[in-house]
C-alpha positions, 0 to 999 in steps of 0.5 A, a space after each residue: 541489564 538483561 531483558 527481563 522478559 522470557 523472550 531472548 533478545 534478538 539482533 533486532 532488539 540490539 539494533 533498536 537499542 543501539 539506534 543502528 541497522 541490523 547490518 551494522 550490528 552484524 558487522 560489529 558481531 563479526 568484527 568486520 571493518 568499516 565501522 567506526 569506534 563510536 558505533 562499535 561501542 554503541 552496539 557492544 553496550 546494547 549487547 551487554 545491556 540486553 544480555 544478547 548471546 553475541 558469540 553464538 549469534 556471531 557464528 550464525 551470522 557468519 554462516 548466514 550473511 554471505 548468502 544474503 544480498 541485502 536487496 529487497 524489491 518493491 514490485 508494482 504493476 500499476 505506477 499508481 501516481 503518488 500511491 506507488 511513490 508514497 509506499 516507496 517512501 515508507 518502505 525506504 525508511 524501513 530499509 534504511 533502518 534495517 540496512 537493506 537496499 531497495 530496488 523498485 521494479 515495474 512488472 506489466 501484469 497483463 504481459 503474456 511473458 510476465 512469468 519469464 520477466 519475474 523469474 529473470 528479475 528474481 535471478 538477476 537481483 538475487 532478492 532477499 525479499 519483496 513487497 508487492 502492491 496491487 494488482 501484483 498482490 493478487 497475481 498468481 503467476 508472480 506469487 508462484 514465481 516468488 514462492 518457487 524461488 523461496 523469496 519471502 514477500 508481503 502483499 500491500 492491499 490484496 483483494 483477499 487475505 491468504 492465511 499463509 501470506 502476510 499483508 497490510 491494508 486499510 479496509 477499502 470496501 468499508 471506506 468506500 461504503 462510508 463515503 457513499 453514505 456521506 453522499 446519500 446523507 446529503 440527499 444524493 441518489 443518482 450517483 455516478 462512479 468512475 472505476 480504476 484499472 480492471 483486476 485491481 484490488 482497489 477497483 474491486 473493493 471500492 466499487 463493492 463498498 459503493 454498491 453495498 451502500 447503494 443497495 442498503 439505501 434501496 437504490 438501483 445503480 444505473 449502469 450508464 453512470 459507471 465509467 472507467 478511468 484507469 486511475 489516471 487523470 487523462 484516462 478519466 477525462 472521456 468518462 467524466 465528459 460523458 457523465 457531466 455532458 448529459 441532460 440527466 447527469 448525476 448529482 454526485 460522482 464518486 471517482 475511485 481515486 483522487 487523480 480521477 476526481 481531479 479530472 471530473 472537476 476539470 471537466 465540470 469547470 470546462 462545462 461551466 458547472 458550479 461545484 458543488 451545487 451542480 454536482 458533488 464530487 468525491 475521491 479516494 487516497 487524499 493525495 497532496 493535490 486534493 486540498 489544492 483543487 477548487 473546490 477542495 476534494 472530499 476524499 478518503 485518507 489512507 496512510 500510504 506511507 505507513 502501509 509501506 513502512 508496515 510492510 517493511 517491518 513485517 518483511 525485515 522481521 522475517 528476514 532477520 536470521 536471528 529475529 524470530 522463529 526458524 523459517 525456510 524459504 517463503 514460509 511464515 508463521 501460521 497464520 501469517 501476520 495481517 495488519 489493517 491500518 485506520 483510514 479517515 473520511 476527509 470532508 471538504 468543499 466538493 460536496 454539498 446537500 442536494 439543492 431543491 429542484 435538482 433531480 435525485 
């Protein structure tokens, strides 16, 4: 039965109907070996049911497939602990479905030779496409190399959307604003903040949300209560020590990821503080260990695996030769697709109302 919609069925539709990868559909269409008889029958049945123009498509696939490596890269400049691996899990699930291989590569965004290294990477791997996580999402040198090489890419969690480049993200500024409002509603006004890496979108957006909530509450942010933690447990320990080992310590601390929040909790225990009575602590990301901490951590839950999967769906729809409009190089439809996924504020035991007698 043919598809009744006006849109012609594509190779993506056939792959979805047959429950196989695009690469498998291509092999069947081109009568290539290494496909089982049962698999061939499933694909051919899907082609017939959808009314897919197999002969015309096969000719297109024969001309286009030899130029494809079926390799895409996840490029990151900050290992990001669980965040980077969770993005990878989501992206890998889409690679398996669409029949692509995934390589994961780190690029030191602070290196003076990042342009050369990016060019070497693109040339060596012969990339069909890439997914970038922060801070590479906003690195003009890396984006320029990919553009010049004609490599399509999707940005995960950029600071700003660019009309011509696709992106997926949550509203990190809004999430940080809401989490700060939670602390303010509990009566806290003297709130410390632990920032992440400089020039990282999460660092900028999460602090901006904190700043907005504080200003709207008529509060002035004390610069001496702002520390840097580089999104790392051990890197955040000195700043946590400075915040908590002062006579006028804050009554609450917003660590802008869960790994740094864990460092704050550890230091608090070492100093003999009672949590959350002596200090409320919040984090961001809701990594697996957040619920295991004592006290369990109030945080922002963002669907990191879904971010990776959504980025993969955008990229592979673009890469499919027959999956959409004819596009050259790294061109995308105007405007390019942008997705904002939902987040949740997860309330646990690490926050509590300000005790009477405590300094606000």
